[in-house]
N, CA and C atoms as a LAMMPS dump frame, in Angstrom:
ITEM: TIMESTEP
0
ITEM: NUMBER OF ATOMS
567
ITEM: BOX BOUNDS ff ff ff
-5.0000000000000000e+02 5.0000000000000000e+02
-5.0000000000000000e+02 5.0000000000000000e+02
-5.0000000000000000e+02 5.0000000000000000e+02
ITEM: ATOMS id mol type element x y z
1 1 1 N -57.418 179.58 -311.775
2 1 2 C -58.28 180.672 -310.772
3 1 3 C -59.656 180.367 -311.224
4 2 1 N -59.269 181.346 -312.689
5 2 2 C -61.384 181.34 -313.366
6 2 3 C -62.044 179.583 -312.453
7 3 1 N -61.053 178.477 -312.438
8 3 2 C -61.827 177.115 -311.82
9 3 3 C -62.732 177.613 -310.677
10 4 1 N -61.495 178.008 -309.351
11 4 2 C -61.726 178.184 -308.459
12 4 3 C -62.448 178.888 -307.809
13 5 1 N -62.472 180.76 -308.357
14 5 2 C -64.041 180.982 -308.437
15 5 3 C -64.859 180.904 -308.723
16 6 1 N -65.631 180.083 -309.644
17 6 2 C -66.303 179.318 -310.292
18 6 3 C -66.857 178.315 -309.472
19 7 1 N -66.156 177.94 -308.28
20 7 2 C -66.248 176.488 -307.252
21 7 3 C -66.403 177.435 -305.61
22 8 1 N -66.373 178.44 -305.373
23 8 2 C -66.717 178.92 -304.219
24 8 3 C -66.803 179.852 -304.457
25 9 1 N -67.336 180.863 -302.913
26 9 2 C -68.285 181.645 -302.269
27 9 3 C -67.218 182.719 -301.897
28 10 1 N -67.05 183.915 -302.43
29 10 2 C -66.677 184.925 -301.53
30 10 3 C -67.946 185.615 -300.806
31 11 1 N -66.503 185.943 -299.126
32 11 2 C -67.778 186.415 -298.586
33 11 3 C -67.243 187.062 -297.624
34 12 1 N -65.743 187.312 -297.661
35 12 2 C -64.868 188.322 -296.979
36 12 3 C -64.618 189.909 -298.65
37 13 1 N -64.844 190.952 -298.045
38 13 2 C -65.008 192.042 -298.216
39 13 3 C -63.664 192.421 -298.746
40 14 1 N -62.638 192.319 -298.138
41 14 2 C -60.843 192.013 -297.647
42 14 3 C -60.72 191.342 -299.094
43 15 1 N -60.719 189.706 -299.798
44 15 2 C -60.74 189.589 -300.087
45 15 3 C -61.89 189.599 -301.943
46 16 1 N -62.63 189.77 -302.027
47 16 2 C -62.959 190.579 -303.096
48 16 3 C -62.887 191.614 -303.536
49 17 1 N -62.305 192.656 -302.975
50 17 2 C -61.542 193.986 -303.02
51 17 3 C -60.425 193.571 -303.644
52 18 1 N -59.189 193.138 -302.879
53 18 2 C -58.306 192.601 -303.158
54 18 3 C -58.13 191.987 -304.827
55 19 1 N -58.621 190.416 -305.124
56 19 2 C -58.701 190.374 -306.485
57 19 3 C -59.592 190.906 -307.568
58 20 1 N -59.853 191.949 -307.619
59 20 2 C -60.792 192.55 -308.318
60 20 3 C -59.722 193.589 -308.508
61 21 1 N -58.529 194.241 -307.292
62 21 2 C -57.794 195.15 -308.115
63 21 3 C -56.871 194.521 -308.734
64 22 1 N -56.195 193.473 -308.176
65 22 2 C -55.469 192.743 -308.85
66 22 3 C -56.314 191.59 -310.468
67 23 1 N -56.638 191.816 -310.421
68 23 2 C -57.328 191.335 -312.124
69 23 3 C -57.889 192.715 -313.229
70 24 1 N -57.861 193.475 -312.488
71 24 2 C -58.544 194.785 -313.37
72 24 3 C -56.544 195.211 -313.707
73 25 1 N -55.832 194.763 -314.326
74 25 2 C -54.638 195.052 -314.737
75 25 3 C -54.907 196.075 -315.98
76 26 1 N -53.508 197.142 -315.922
77 26 2 C -53.689 198.626 -316.11
78 26 3 C -52.198 198.762 -316.626
79 27 1 N -52.505 199.325 -317.983
80 27 2 C -50.996 199.496 -318.194
81 27 3 C -50.259 200.413 -317.605
82 28 1 N -49.164 200.484 -317.142
83 28 2 C -47.812 200.662 -316.115
84 28 3 C -47.356 201.79 -316.47
85 29 1 N -47.87 202.541 -317.917
86 29 2 C -47.348 203.757 -318.563
87 29 3 C -48.554 205.049 -318.776
88 30 1 N -49.554 204.111 -319.098
89 30 2 C -51.004 205.103 -319.308
90 30 3 C -52.219 204.569 -318.229
91 31 1 N -52.465 204.818 -317.117
92 31 2 C -53.231 204.125 -315.722
93 31 3 C -54.63 204.083 -316.54
94 32 1 N -55.989 203.635 -316.774
95 32 2 C -57.106 203.52 -317.583
96 32 3 C -57.013 203.162 -318.245
97 33 1 N -56.081 202.626 -319.022
98 33 2 C -56.138 201.875 -320.308
99 33 3 C -55.423 200.325 -319.843
100 34 1 N -56.135 198.9 -320.876
101 34 2 C -55.742 197.978 -320.833
102 34 3 C -54.381 197.943 -320.586
103 35 1 N -53.669 196.842 -320.319
104 35 2 C -52.239 196.678 -320.044
105 35 3 C -52.078 195.586 -321.814
106 36 1 N -50.881 195.757 -322.521
107 36 2 C -50.752 195.098 -323.68
108 36 3 C -50.185 193.556 -322.666
109 37 1 N -51.184 192.634 -324.017
110 37 2 C -51.501 191.443 -323.299
111 37 3 C -52.111 190.27 -324.394
112 38 1 N -51.989 189.657 -324.951
113 38 2 C -52.261 187.871 -325.167
114 38 3 C -53.398 188.554 -325.416
115 39 1 N -54.343 188.074 -326.306
116 39 2 C -55.671 188.07 -326.365
117 39 3 C -56.399 186.446 -325.112
118 40 1 N -55.821 185.354 -324.968
119 40 2 C -55.667 184.359 -324.32
120 40 3 C -55.776 184.673 -323.24
121 41 1 N -54.639 185.99 -322.211
122 41 2 C -54.677 186.268 -321.563
123 41 3 C -56.024 186.372 -320.683
124 42 1 N -55.811 187.948 -322.035
125 42 2 C -57 188.732 -321.514
126 42 3 C -58.283 187.872 -321.405
127 43 1 N -59.004 187.301 -321.801
128 43 2 C -59.705 185.999 -322.002
129 43 3 C -60.257 185.853 -320.718
130 44 1 N -58.545 184.688 -320.148
131 44 2 C -58.884 184.263 -319.077
132 44 3 C -59.097 185.274 -317.735
133 45 1 N -58.439 186.147 -317.845
134 45 2 C -58.425 187.331 -316.956
135 45 3 C -59.737 188.294 -316.297
136 46 1 N -60.995 188.223 -317.995
137 46 2 C -62.366 188.424 -317.938
138 46 3 C -62.617 187.532 -317.225
139 47 1 N -62.581 186.012 -317.545
140 47 2 C -63.587 185.086 -317.397
141 47 3 C -63.379 184.854 -315.566
142 48 1 N -62.054 185.248 -315.074
143 48 2 C -61.9 185.201 -313.739
144 48 3 C -62.705 186.218 -312.9
145 49 1 N -62.345 187.74 -313.293
146 49 2 C -63.34 188.676 -312.998
147 49 3 C -64.588 188.243 -313.307
148 50 1 N -65.605 187.479 -314.096
149 50 2 C -66.456 187.283 -314.082
150 50 3 C -67.168 186.188 -312.737
151 51 1 N -65.991 185.723 -312.627
152 51 2 C -66.465 184.218 -311.767
153 51 3 C -66.022 185.032 -309.993
154 52 1 N -65.107 185.735 -310.503
155 52 2 C -65.373 186.178 -309.215
156 52 3 C -66.343 187.847 -308.789
157 53 1 N -67.022 188.03 -309.995
158 53 2 C -68.101 189.027 -309.216
159 53 3 C -69.307 187.664 -309.201
160 54 1 N -69.149 186.392 -309.763
161 54 2 C -70.422 185.865 -308.585
162 54 3 C -70.473 184.633 -307.767
163 55 1 N -69.151 184.931 -307.606
164 55 2 C -68.522 184.218 -306.119
165 55 3 C -68.569 184.611 -305.49
166 56 1 N -69.391 185.99 -305.874
167 56 2 C -69.605 187.249 -304.22
168 56 3 C -70.302 187.281 -304.067
169 57 1 N -70.907 186.418 -302.353
170 57 2 C -71.637 186.239 -301.479
171 57 3 C -72.48 187.014 -300.85
172 58 1 N -73.693 187.643 -300.926
173 58 2 C -75.202 187.998 -299.881
174 58 3 C -74.337 189.709 -300.111
175 59 1 N -74.155 190.529 -299.076
176 59 2 C -73.822 191.855 -298.896
177 59 3 C -72.859 192.462 -299.877
178 60 1 N -71.878 191.241 -299.61
179 60 2 C -70.676 191.84 -299.796
180 60 3 C -70.074 192.16 -301.111
181 61 1 N -71.062 192.043 -302.021
182 61 2 C -70.867 193.068 -303.253
183 61 3 C -71.642 193.987 -303.831
184 62 1 N -72.46 193.998 -302.312
185 62 2 C -73.268 195.916 -302.447
186 62 3 C -71.966 196.692 -301.81
187 63 1 N -70.665 196.405 -301.297
188 63 2 C -69.762 197.158 -300.32
189 63 3 C -69.175 197.705 -301.793
190 64 1 N -69.203 196.78 -303.567
191 64 2 C -68.629 197.818 -304.311
192 64 3 C -69.349 199.49 -304.538
193 65 1 N -70.443 200.089 -304.091
194 65 2 C -71.176 200.35 -304.673
195 65 3 C -71.372 201.638 -303.653
196 66 1 N -70.049 201.338 -302.362
197 66 2 C -69.797 202.388 -301.319
198 66 3 C -69.329 204.127 -301.654
199 67 1 N -69.792 204.88 -301.418
200 67 2 C -69.394 206.517 -302.289
201 67 3 C -67.112 205.699 -302.041
202 68 1 N -67.269 205.332 -300.654
203 68 2 C -65.28 205.194 -300.664
204 68 3 C -64.753 204.404 -301.445
205 69 1 N -65.59 203.699 -302.394
206 69 2 C -65.356 202.983 -303.434
207 69 3 C -65.793 202.648 -304.67
208 70 1 N -65.878 204.239 -304.821
209 70 2 C -66.335 205.302 -306.187
210 70 3 C -65.21 204.521 -307.149
211 71 1 N -64.123 205.181 -306.96
212 71 2 C -62.907 205.783 -307.77
213 71 3 C -62.478 204.471 -308.331
214 72 1 N -62.834 202.957 -307.388
215 72 2 C -62.067 202.558 -307.89
216 72 3 C -62.891 201.039 -308.494
217 73 1 N -64.335 201.828 -308.485
218 73 2 C -65.229 200.762 -309.669
219 73 3 C -65.031 201.583 -310.692
220 74 1 N -65.319 203.297 -310.879
221 74 2 C -64.881 204.257 -311.568
222 74 3 C -63.636 203.295 -312.847
223 75 1 N -62.538 203.05 -312.567
224 75 2 C -61.297 202.647 -312.625
225 75 3 C -61.432 201.114 -313.887
226 76 1 N -62.096 200.434 -312.249
227 76 2 C -62.499 198.965 -313.058
228 76 3 C -63.859 199.255 -314.727
229 77 1 N -64.905 199.893 -313.358
230 77 2 C -65.8 200.228 -315.388
231 77 3 C -64.707 200.488 -316.912
232 78 1 N -64.309 201.652 -316.34
233 78 2 C -63.429 202.505 -317.762
234 78 3 C -62.55 201.378 -317.961
235 79 1 N -62.077 200.555 -317.481
236 79 2 C -60.714 199.86 -317.995
237 79 3 C -62.085 198.774 -318.294
238 80 1 N -63.27 198.217 -318.458
239 80 2 C -63.726 196.892 -318.896
240 80 3 C -64.125 198.42 -320.322
241 81 1 N -64.772 199.036 -319.855
242 81 2 C -64.874 199.703 -321.391
243 81 3 C -64.201 200.356 -322.137
244 82 1 N -62.762 200.512 -321.82
245 82 2 C -61.56 200.278 -322.376
246 82 3 C -61.268 199.112 -323.731
247 83 1 N -60.869 198.729 -322.213
248 83 2 C -60.731 197.066 -323.488
249 83 3 C -62.182 196.441 -324.673
250 84 1 N -63.336 196.79 -324.198
251 84 2 C -64.45 196.359 -324.996
252 84 3 C -64.413 197.451 -326.467
253 85 1 N -64.436 198.243 -325.921
254 85 2 C -63.814 199.162 -327.683
255 85 3 C -63.02 199.214 -327.989
256 86 1 N -61.862 199.022 -327.593
257 86 2 C -60.467 198.485 -328.58
258 86 3 C -59.892 197.474 -328.699
259 87 1 N -60.509 196.215 -327.707
260 87 2 C -60.608 194.766 -328.583
261 87 3 C -60.73 194.783 -330.082
262 88 1 N -60.081 193.761 -330.63
263 88 2 C -60.52 193.53 -332.218
264 88 3 C -61.246 192.037 -331.635
265 89 1 N -60.849 191.561 -331.059
266 89 2 C -61.25 189.902 -330.507
267 89 3 C -62.779 189.754 -330.149
268 90 1 N -63.869 188.306 -330.843
269 90 2 C -64.976 188.687 -330.37
270 90 3 C -65.013 188.843 -329.172
271 91 1 N -64.384 187.403 -328.643
272 91 2 C -63.674 186.41 -327.569
273 91 3 C -63.445 187.117 -325.995
274 92 1 N -63.185 188.346 -326.262
275 92 2 C -62.611 189.839 -325.604
276 92 3 C -63.811 190.127 -325.339
277 93 1 N -64.523 190.586 -326.457
278 93 2 C -65.394 191.972 -326.212
279 93 3 C -66.63 191.454 -325.964
280 94 1 N -67.314 190.045 -326.321
281 94 2 C -68.016 189.37 -325.87
282 94 3 C -68.647 189.658 -323.729
283 95 1 N -66.972 188.512 -322.84
284 95 2 C -66.48 188.853 -322.062
285 95 3 C -66.328 190.139 -321.249
286 96 1 N -65.591 190.853 -321.633
287 96 2 C -65.515 192.349 -321.56
288 96 3 C -67.387 192.481 -320.693
289 97 1 N -67.606 192.615 -322.228
290 97 2 C -69.354 193.173 -321.897
291 97 3 C -70.553 191.895 -320.825
292 98 1 N -69.971 190.965 -320.421
293 98 2 C -70.533 189.969 -320.161
294 98 3 C -69.965 190.72 -318.131
295 99 1 N -68.576 190.785 -318.53
296 99 2 C -68.4 191.336 -316.788
297 99 3 C -69.164 192.815 -316.661
298 100 1 N -69.411 193.379 -318.168
299 100 2 C -69.955 194.94 -317.462
300 100 3 C -71.597 194.285 -316.621
301 101 1 N -71.634 192.751 -317.25
302 101 2 C -73.625 192.738 -317.013
303 101 3 C -73.15 193.025 -315.385
304 102 1 N -71.969 192.162 -314.789
305 102 2 C -72.351 190.899 -313.548
306 102 3 C -71.69 192.263 -312.924
307 103 1 N -70.73 193.221 -313.201
308 103 2 C -70.723 194.545 -312.313
309 103 3 C -71.496 195.609 -311.829
310 104 1 N -72.785 195.216 -312.731
311 104 2 C -73.494 196.797 -311.914
312 104 3 C -74.972 195.412 -311.96
313 105 1 N -74.698 193.951 -311.445
314 105 2 C -75.477 193.03 -311.31
315 105 3 C -77.131 193.488 -312.137
316 106 1 N -76.386 192.802 -312.958
317 106 2 C -77.607 193.019 -314.132
318 106 3 C -77.697 192.059 -315.054
319 107 1 N -77.126 190.688 -314.343
320 107 2 C -76.319 189.035 -315.219
321 107 3 C -77.661 188.814 -315.538
322 108 1 N -77.539 187.8 -316.294
323 108 2 C -79.237 187.295 -316.839
324 108 3 C -78.576 185.831 -316.934
325 109 1 N -77.805 185.447 -315.914
326 109 2 C -77.463 184.111 -315.96
327 109 3 C -77.714 183.088 -314.635
328 110 1 N -77.915 182.567 -314.462
329 110 2 C -78.772 181.306 -313.629
330 110 3 C -78.022 181.089 -311.852
331 111 1 N -77.187 182.093 -311.756
332 111 2 C -75.612 181.342 -310.888
333 111 3 C -75.89 182.831 -309.918
334 112 1 N -76.475 183.251 -310.06
335 112 2 C -76.919 184.902 -308.739
336 112 3 C -77.075 184.558 -307.94
337 113 1 N -75.959 184.996 -306.855
338 113 2 C -75.839 184.274 -305.281
339 113 3 C -76.517 186.058 -304.945
340 114 1 N -76.772 186.652 -304.922
341 114 2 C -77.038 188.11 -304.695
342 114 3 C -78.618 188.324 -305.197
343 115 1 N -79.457 188.501 -304.356
344 115 2 C -81.082 189.224 -304.2
345 115 3 C -80.435 190.679 -304.39
346 116 1 N -81.352 191.2 -305.433
347 116 2 C -81.229 192.906 -305.213
348 116 3 C -82.268 193.125 -304.971
349 117 1 N -83.193 193.742 -304.117
350 117 2 C -84.037 194.106 -303.747
351 117 3 C -84.292 196.159 -303.914
352 118 1 N -84.992 196.672 -303.929
353 118 2 C -85.867 197.826 -304.354
354 118 3 C -84.48 198.919 -303.5
355 119 1 N -84.464 198.711 -302.282
356 119 2 C -83.467 199.679 -301.503
357 119 3 C -81.885 199.428 -302.855
358 120 1 N -81.492 198.237 -302.607
359 120 2 C -80.53 197.877 -303.112
360 120 3 C -80.049 198.479 -304.423
361 121 1 N -81.112 198.126 -305.334
362 121 2 C -81.366 198.499 -306.939
363 121 3 C -81.306 199.712 -307.073
364 122 1 N -81.83 200.513 -306.045
365 122 2 C -81.873 202.788 -306.755
366 122 3 C -80.325 203.305 -305.937
367 123 1 N -79.799 202.611 -304.708
368 123 2 C -78.679 202.145 -304.723
369 123 3 C -77.588 202.421 -305.622
370 124 1 N -77.934 201.573 -306.505
371 124 2 C -77.191 201.313 -307.559
372 124 3 C -77.445 201.66 -308.335
373 125 1 N -78.486 201.828 -308.394
374 125 2 C -78.429 203.186 -310.132
375 125 3 C -77.744 204.458 -309.807
376 126 1 N -78.554 204.567 -308.659
377 126 2 C -77.402 205.954 -308.325
378 126 3 C -75.992 206.094 -308.15
379 127 1 N -75.497 204.82 -308.144
380 127 2 C -73.691 205.222 -307.822
381 127 3 C -73.559 204.639 -309.347
382 128 1 N -74.416 204.085 -310.169
383 128 2 C -73.792 203.531 -311.875
384 128 3 C -74.32 205.514 -312.419
385 129 1 N -74.54 206.12 -311.9
386 129 2 C -75.434 207.536 -313.007
387 129 3 C -74.534 208.375 -312.978
388 130 1 N -73.141 207.743 -312.254
389 130 2 C -72.076 208.929 -311.946
390 130 3 C -70.872 208.518 -313.373
391 131 1 N -71.387 206.796 -313.741
392 131 2 C -70.695 206.693 -314.848
393 131 3 C -71.676 206.507 -315.728
394 132 1 N -72.736 206.895 -316.374
395 132 2 C -73.59 206.508 -316.965
396 132 3 C -72.975 207.219 -318.693
397 133 1 N -72.985 208.503 -318.191
398 133 2 C -72.458 209.427 -320.14
399 133 3 C -71.091 208.528 -320.674
400 134 1 N -70.302 208.296 -320.017
401 134 2 C -68.816 207.489 -320.213
402 134 3 C -69.694 206.434 -321.452
403 135 1 N -70.243 205.341 -319.881
404 135 2 C -70.495 204.252 -320.451
405 135 3 C -71.714 204.202 -321.693
406 136 1 N -72.336 205.001 -322.073
407 136 2 C -73.25 205.061 -323.449
408 136 3 C -72.103 205.317 -324.474
409 137 1 N -71.583 206.249 -324.406
410 137 2 C -70.447 205.942 -325.012
411 137 3 C -69.45 205.036 -325.837
412 138 1 N -69.279 204.647 -324.803
413 138 2 C -68.67 203.592 -325.301
414 138 3 C -69.377 202.526 -326.047
415 139 1 N -70.15 201.832 -324.96
416 139 2 C -71.203 201.206 -325.157
417 139 3 C -71.906 201.367 -326.96
418 140 1 N -71.091 202.394 -327.416
419 140 2 C -72.299 202.669 -328.423
420 140 3 C -71.65 202.593 -329.437
421 141 1 N -70.582 202.661 -329.285
422 141 2 C -69.128 202.926 -330.477
423 141 3 C -68.972 200.821 -330.294
424 142 1 N -68.964 200.063 -329.454
425 142 2 C -68.813 198.552 -329.843
426 142 3 C -70.162 198.651 -330.705
427 143 1 N -71.273 198.772 -330.289
428 143 2 C -72.595 198.458 -331.125
429 143 3 C -72.518 198.661 -332.761
430 144 1 N -71.801 200.127 -332.549
431 144 2 C -71.667 199.968 -333.787
432 144 3 C -70.362 200.904 -334.705
433 145 1 N -70.082 199.597 -333.607
434 145 2 C -68.27 199.665 -334.535
435 145 3 C -68.143 198.423 -335.372
436 146 1 N -67.208 197.772 -335.499
437 146 2 C -67.026 197.032 -336.848
438 146 3 C -67.815 195.786 -337.228
439 147 1 N -68.008 195.652 -337.994
440 147 2 C -69.264 194.615 -338.384
441 147 3 C -69.621 193.47 -338.518
442 148 1 N -67.644 193.18 -339.012
443 148 2 C -67.104 191.732 -338.535
444 148 3 C -67.301 191.134 -337.167
445 149 1 N -68.279 192.323 -336.237
446 149 2 C -67.613 191.096 -334.897
447 149 3 C -68.37 190.44 -334.443
448 150 1 N -69.797 190.21 -335.407
449 150 2 C -70.975 189.086 -335.281
450 150 3 C -71.704 190.044 -334.605
451 151 1 N -73.134 189.358 -335.204
452 151 2 C -74.423 189.453 -333.664
453 151 3 C -74.325 189.282 -332.572
454 152 1 N -73.437 188.597 -332.25
455 152 2 C -73.123 187.971 -330.79
456 152 3 C -72.614 189.39 -329.549
457 153 1 N -71.658 189.636 -330.061
458 153 2 C -71.534 190.919 -329.565
459 153 3 C -71.986 192.177 -329.239
460 154 1 N -72.879 192.752 -330.979
461 154 2 C -73.637 193.02 -330.594
462 154 3 C -75.348 193.535 -330.361
463 155 1 N -75.313 192.029 -329.99
464 155 2 C -76.778 191.674 -329.387
465 155 3 C -75.993 191.774 -327.822
466 156 1 N -75.399 191.755 -327.193
467 156 2 C -74.37 191.525 -325.867
468 156 3 C -74.604 193.325 -325.521
469 157 1 N -73.694 193.908 -326.377
470 157 2 C -73.387 194.881 -326.276
471 157 3 C -75.133 196.143 -326.201
472 158 1 N -75.632 195.839 -326.804
473 158 2 C -77.562 196.668 -326.952
474 158 3 C -77.817 196.073 -325.073
475 159 1 N -77.203 194.861 -324.602
476 159 2 C -78.35 194.313 -323.485
477 159 3 C -77.761 194.936 -323.286
478 160 1 N -76.506 194.776 -323.057
479 160 2 C -75.73 195.976 -321.328
480 160 3 C -76.463 196.975 -321.639
481 161 1 N -76.5 197.898 -322.847
482 161 2 C -76.5 199.394 -322.963
483 161 3 C -77.941 199.746 -322.025
484 162 1 N -79.144 198.644 -322.535
485 162 2 C -80.519 198.579 -322.16
486 162 3 C -80.695 198.962 -320.752
487 163 1 N -80.254 198.085 -320.431
488 163 2 C -80.227 197.464 -318.858
489 163 3 C -79.274 198.246 -318.212
490 164 1 N -77.856 198.793 -318.531
491 164 2 C -77.577 199.789 -317.528
492 164 3 C -78.791 201.299 -317.927
493 165 1 N -79.143 201.254 -318.453
494 165 2 C -79.72 202.789 -318.968
495 165 3 C -80.814 202.509 -317.772
496 166 1 N -81.836 202.016 -318.271
497 166 2 C -83.098 200.706 -318.009
498 166 3 C -82.797 201.165 -316.156
499 167 1 N -82.113 200.574 -315.192
500 167 2 C -81.725 200.932 -314.042
501 167 3 C -81.572 202.221 -313.349
502 168 1 N -80.599 203.03 -314.707
503 168 2 C -80.462 204.082 -313.953
504 168 3 C -81.832 205.51 -313.509
505 169 1 N -82.402 205.226 -315.117
506 169 2 C -83.395 205.477 -315.353
507 169 3 C -84.643 205.348 -315.089
508 170 1 N -84.951 204.264 -314.228
509 170 2 C -86.4 203.58 -313.84
510 170 3 C -87.04 204.81 -313.265
511 171 1 N -88.527 204.649 -313.555
512 171 2 C -89.167 205.654 -312.564
513 171 3 C -89.136 205.607 -311.19
514 172 1 N -88.484 204.414 -310.781
515 172 2 C -89.142 204.041 -309.416
516 172 3 C -87.862 204.546 -309.205
517 173 1 N -86.711 204.506 -309.893
518 173 2 C -85.501 205.33 -309.589
519 173 3 C -85.448 206.912 -309.098
520 174 1 N -86.327 206.797 -310.284
521 174 2 C -86.432 208.339 -310.276
522 174 3 C -87.359 209.168 -309.426
523 175 1 N -88.642 208.768 -308.886
524 175 2 C -89.213 209.276 -308.069
525 175 3 C -88.389 209.341 -306.017
526 176 1 N -87.117 207.847 -306.81
527 176 2 C -86.799 208.527 -305.207
528 176 3 C -85.694 209.299 -304.868
529 177 1 N -85.284 209.388 -306.21
530 177 2 C -84.177 210.334 -306.463
531 177 3 C -85.178 212.101 -305.762
532 178 1 N -86.165 212.209 -306.481
533 178 2 C -87.298 213.842 -306.144
534 178 3 C -87.382 213.212 -305.062
535 179 1 N -87.969 212.492 -304.086
536 179 2 C -88.51 212.35 -302.788
537 179 3 C -86.815 212.369 -302.165
538 180 1 N -85.431 212.29 -302.431
539 180 2 C -84.827 212.284 -301.247
540 180 3 C -84.459 211.048 -300.448
541 181 1 N -85.04 210.457 -300.717
542 181 2 C -84.981 208.713 -299.753
543 181 3 C -83.6 208.488 -300.214
544 182 1 N -82.391 208.836 -300.828
545 182 2 C -81.35 208.719 -300.627
546 182 3 C -80.105 208.441 -298.893
547 183 1 N -79.739 207.499 -299.07
548 183 2 C -79.187 206.939 -297.836
549 183 3 C -77.755 206.506 -297.981
550 184 1 N -77.005 207.125 -298.709
551 184 2 C -75.507 206.143 -299.009
552 184 3 C -75.394 204.929 -297.908
553 185 1 N -75.288 204.309 -297.906
554 185 2 C -73.865 203.616 -297.264
555 185 3 C -74.527 202.558 -296.202
556 186 1 N -75.846 202.5 -296.349
557 186 2 C -76.88 202.532 -295.426
558 186 3 C -78.047 200.858 -295.709
559 187 1 N -76.795 199.661 -297.028
560 187 2 C -77.871 199.387 -297.157
561 187 3 C -76.036 198.225 -297.269
562 188 1 N -76.656 196.706 -297.584
563 188 2 C -75.96 195.888 -297.973
564 188 3 C -75.491 195.063 -297.09
565 189 1 N -75.698 194.883 -295.692
566 189 2 C -74.849 194.228 -294.572
567 189 3 C -76.069 193.204 -294.417
């Protein structure tokens, strides 16, 4: 599935939403917590999730940040944060952090098919601000966690942290919030 997603473009909102909900697997006994699964399966699912987020083409990905999707987006972010915080595998932790970067459109790879303009960036910052307290706590736990997970996980966690906090706390973001220029649901098509 990861191979297919890496070599295609997702242009349908329904396809993106359905695949995202299928890939964000939760424990049936404790919603919001990662389901118990082997490390290889978690890594494969995270690879598919990353490929899906990169395959979302044009304005389709921006629909994730509309007010109606906040519960689903929050569940995905919470699940990724819990997985990154609880998982001991470096591979899974690094893949989780990479998915967090892709989910917040802060990815630093060359595969980006979506250009984020100023208006979209402000709306994205407003949406991600809802999750900032839990996000900063969880990522700081990954950063200060087990020193044996290596520098790659720590560096990626720091990068995810500063890019996300920078997105939410950017000067232009704060100026637009004060000026009341936010118009939810009016962009991304």
